[in-house]
Each structure stands twice: as structure tokens, then as C-alpha cells.
C-alpha positions as CSV (number, residue, x, y, z in Angstrom):
1,M,-69.8,140.8,-112.0
2,V,-67.2,138.1,-112.1
3,G,-65.6,139.6,-109.0
4,D,-68.9,139.6,-107.1
5,T,-69.5,136.0,-108.0
6,F,-66.0,135.0,-106.8
7,K,-66.6,136.9,-103.5
8,R,-69.9,135.1,-103.0
9,K,-68.2,131.8,-103.5
10,I,-65.5,132.6,-101.1
11,I,-68.0,133.7,-98.4
12,R,-70.1,130.6,-99.0
13,F,-67.0,128.4,-98.7
14,G,-66.1,130.1,-95.5
15,R,-69.5,129.4,-94.0
16,E,-69.4,125.7,-95.1
17,L,-65.8,125.1,-93.9
18,P,-66.6,124.4,-90.2
19,G,-69.2,121.8,-91.4
20,I,-66.5,120.1,-93.5
21,L,-63.6,120.3,-91.0
22,G,-65.7,119.3,-88.0
23,P,-66.4,115.7,-89.0
24,L,-62.9,115.4,-90.4
25,L,-61.2,116.4,-87.1
26,L,-63.5,114.1,-85.2
27,T,-62.6,111.2,-87.4
28,V,-58.9,111.9,-86.9
29,A,-59.3,112.2,-83.1
30,V,-61.2,108.9,-83.0
31,A,-58.4,107.2,-85.1
32,V,-55.7,108.5,-82.8
33,L,-57.6,107.3,-79.7
34,L,-58.1,103.8,-81.3
35,L,-54.4,103.6,-82.2
36,R,-53.4,104.4,-78.6
37,L,-55.9,101.8,-77.2
38,L,-54.5,99.2,-79.6
39,N,-51.0,100.0,-78.6
40,A,-51.9,99.4,-74.9
41,A,-53.9,96.2,-75.7
42,P,-50.9,93.8,-76.0
43,D,-49.8,94.6,-72.4
44,Y,-53.3,94.2,-71.1
45,W,-53.8,90.8,-72.7
46,A,-50.3,89.6,-71.8
47,R,-51.2,90.3,-68.1
48,L,-54.4,88.4,-68.4
49,A,-52.7,85.5,-70.1
50,A,-50.2,85.4,-67.2
51,G,-53.0,85.3,-64.7
52,Q,-52.4,88.8,-63.5
53,S,-55.0,91.5,-63.1
54,P,-54.3,94.7,-65.1
55,A,-52.2,97.2,-63.2
56,R,-54.2,99.5,-60.9
57,P,-53.0,103.0,-60.2
58,V,-52.8,102.4,-56.4
59,L,-49.5,104.0,-55.5
60,N,-49.0,106.6,-58.1
61,E,-45.6,108.0,-56.9
62,K,-45.4,110.9,-59.4
63,V,-42.5,113.0,-58.2
64,E,-38.8,112.0,-58.3
65,F,-36.7,113.7,-55.7
66,H,-32.9,114.2,-55.7
67,S,-32.5,113.7,-52.0
68,I,-34.4,112.6,-48.9
69,E,-34.1,116.2,-47.6
70,E,-35.8,117.5,-50.8
71,A,-38.6,114.9,-50.3
72,E,-39.1,116.0,-46.7
73,R,-39.2,119.6,-47.7
74,E,-41.6,119.2,-50.6
75,L,-44.0,116.8,-48.9
76,G,-43.8,118.2,-45.4
77,V,-42.9,114.9,-43.7
78,K,-40.1,113.3,-41.8
79,V,-38.7,110.3,-43.7
80,A,-37.7,107.5,-41.4
81,I,-34.4,105.8,-42.4
82,P,-33.3,102.4,-41.1
83,I,-30.4,102.5,-38.7
84,Y,-29.3,99.0,-39.9
85,F,-28.5,98.2,-43.5
86,P,-27.1,94.9,-44.9
87,S,-23.5,95.5,-46.0
88,S,-24.3,94.6,-49.6
89,L,-26.7,97.6,-50.0
90,I,-25.7,100.8,-51.7
91,W,-26.2,104.2,-50.1
92,P,-27.9,106.6,-51.0
93,P,-31.2,105.3,-52.4
94,A,-31.2,104.6,-56.2
95,S,-34.6,106.4,-56.4
96,I,-36.7,108.6,-54.1
97,R,-40.3,109.1,-55.2
98,G,-43.3,110.6,-53.6
99,Q,-46.8,112.0,-53.9
100,Q,-49.2,114.3,-52.0
101,E,-52.6,113.0,-53.0
102,P,-54.7,111.1,-52.1
103,A,-52.2,110.5,-49.3
104,R,-48.6,111.5,-48.7
105,V,-46.2,108.7,-49.7
106,V,-42.5,108.4,-49.9
107,S,-40.8,105.4,-51.6
108,L,-37.1,104.6,-51.3
109,L,-35.5,102.0,-53.6
110,F,-32.0,100.6,-52.7
111,L,-29.8,98.6,-55.0
112,S,-27.4,95.8,-53.9
113,A,-23.7,95.9,-54.9
114,D,-24.4,93.6,-57.9
115,G,-27.1,96.1,-59.2
116,R,-30.2,94.3,-58.2
117,Q,-33.3,96.0,-56.7
118,A,-32.8,94.7,-53.2
119,L,-34.9,96.8,-50.8
120,Q,-37.8,99.1,-51.1
121,I,-39.3,101.1,-48.2
122,R,-42.7,102.7,-48.6
123,E,-43.9,105.2,-46.0
124,I,-47.6,106.1,-46.2
125,F,-48.4,108.9,-43.8
126,S,-51.7,108.4,-42.0
127,R,-52.8,108.0,-38.4
128,E,-55.7,105.8,-39.4
129,E,-55.3,102.2,-38.5
130,E,-56.1,101.1,-42.0
131,S,-53.8,102.3,-44.8
132,P,-55.5,104.8,-47.1
133,L,-53.8,103.2,-50.1
134,P,-53.5,99.5,-51.0
135,V,-50.0,98.2,-51.5
136,P,-49.1,95.4,-54.0
137,E,-48.0,92.2,-52.4
138,P,-45.3,89.8,-53.8
139,I,-46.6,88.0,-56.9
140,D,-46.6,84.6,-55.2
141,V,-47.2,84.7,-51.4
142,L,-46.2,81.3,-49.9
143,E,-46.7,82.2,-46.2
144,R,-48.2,84.9,-44.0
145,R,-47.1,85.4,-40.4
146,E,-48.2,87.9,-37.7
147,V,-45.1,89.4,-36.1
148,E,-44.2,92.2,-33.8
149,V,-42.1,95.2,-34.8
150,N,-41.0,97.3,-31.9
151,G,-44.2,96.6,-30.0
152,S,-46.5,97.1,-33.0
153,G,-48.3,94.3,-34.8
154,G,-47.1,93.5,-38.3
155,L,-47.7,91.2,-41.1
156,L,-44.8,89.3,-42.7
157,L,-45.4,87.9,-46.2
158,L,-42.9,85.3,-47.5
159,G,-43.1,85.1,-51.3
160,R,-41.5,85.1,-54.7
161,S,-41.1,87.7,-57.4
162,Q,-42.2,87.4,-61.0
163,D,-38.9,85.9,-62.0
164,G,-39.1,83.3,-59.2
165,G,-36.6,84.8,-56.8
166,T,-37.2,85.4,-53.1
167,L,-39.3,88.5,-52.3
168,N,-40.4,89.1,-48.7
169,Q,-42.5,91.9,-47.3
170,L,-43.2,93.3,-43.9
171,R,-46.0,95.8,-43.2
172,W,-46.9,97.6,-40.0
173,H,-48.3,100.9,-38.6
174,T,-46.5,103.0,-36.0
175,G,-46.0,106.7,-35.3
176,G,-48.6,107.8,-37.8
177,V,-46.9,106.0,-40.6
178,H,-47.8,102.8,-42.5
179,L,-44.5,101.2,-43.4
180,V,-44.1,98.5,-46.1
181,V,-40.6,97.0,-46.4
182,T,-40.0,94.7,-49.4
183,T,-36.7,92.9,-50.0
184,I,-34.9,90.0,-51.6
185,Y,-33.2,89.3,-48.3
186,P,-34.4,86.5,-45.9
187,P,-37.0,87.2,-43.2
188,E,-34.5,87.5,-40.4
189,E,-32.7,90.3,-42.3
190,L,-36.0,91.9,-43.2
191,L,-37.0,92.0,-39.5
192,R,-33.7,93.4,-38.5
193,I,-34.0,96.2,-41.1
194,S,-37.6,97.0,-40.1
195,E,-36.9,97.1,-36.4
196,S,-34.3,99.7,-37.0
197,I,-36.8,102.1,-38.5
198,H,-38.3,104.5,-36.0
199,P,-40.9,107.0,-37.6
200,D,-41.8,108.3,-34.1
201,G,-38.2,109.1,-33.3
202,S,-38.0,106.6,-30.4
């Protein structure tokens, strides 16, 4: 008799267990989610306090490649490399990143001899006149100029970085590629670098 009573209690407990664990697991999951949100909140409010919009996932370059050849093979594109480089730049690129969706993108980052991030070249592959992805501008744009890059119209942005240093950017579309070149070098050097990039092979 005692054995039967014990068995019935065990069976009843087994039936009630999901009802006990369900709310408990839900509470734990909500607590974990709240902790993650609270952990992200300081960065969010710091950006707002500095007058910046929260970061948008516009160029989500997800994959790190070991070489330009690997990036070309994996993404099925031909990466255009400048023929001219300032002597203070280090070859090869410090990082090569890319993505397939929502558009194929390759981003090359070059360091200067003193270790600064000196030059970034983004190539967004699309034959549409408008870029399929927005690209961040320098934090503080002081001047905008329309320029010509090897016969294609371009936009030159003269600005500053977050730490107050020089940060200039040139963007144009040619050969089925939207190019965005950002550098700490002066506009004359930026133009010279950009004019030595030929995505169409010309």
C-alpha cells in the first residue's frame, strides 16, 4: 500500500513538473535578456550624449579573409587595388573583410608605418547608379566638393575623425563598383590614390 501511494506521488509530481519548470525557465530567460540589454545600454546612452546616433548595421562585413585572392575566390569578385600608395603605408592590408548579402562588399584597411589606421578602401559591387548600401561619412564633414575621378563624377568629403584628426573621403561609381576611399592623408593624396584604382581594368 505504501509502495502504491509513493508511486502515485511520483506520477503526480512528474505531471506537475512541466507546470513548475515552465514559469521558472521563462523567468530565467527574461532575466538574462534584461541583463544583456542593460549591458548594452551604457554604450547606447554614451552615443546619444555625444550627439551620435546609435550605430546602424549598414556595412556588416562579416568575414575576415587571409588574402585578397581568398576574398576574390570566396565572393566571386575582382578586387581593385591602387597602383599608387603613399610610401608610409604598409603592404599587405592589415585586414580584409567582406560580405555576400545584401550586396557583395570588400573592405581593405591599411596601416601607416607608425601603426595608425591610415587608409580604408571599400568596394560595393553593384551596377546601379545608387549604392545598395549606405556608407558612414567622417564624423565632422567640413566641406563637400564634386570632383572627377578618371572621367567619373565623385564626391569629396573633407572632414575630421572622432579624435579631431584629419579624415577625408572620396566616393564614386565606375565599372560596376561603388568605391569609397577614406584616409588620414590630405585631399591631393586621396585623389592620387583614387585615380590609380581601376575596377574596370582600364
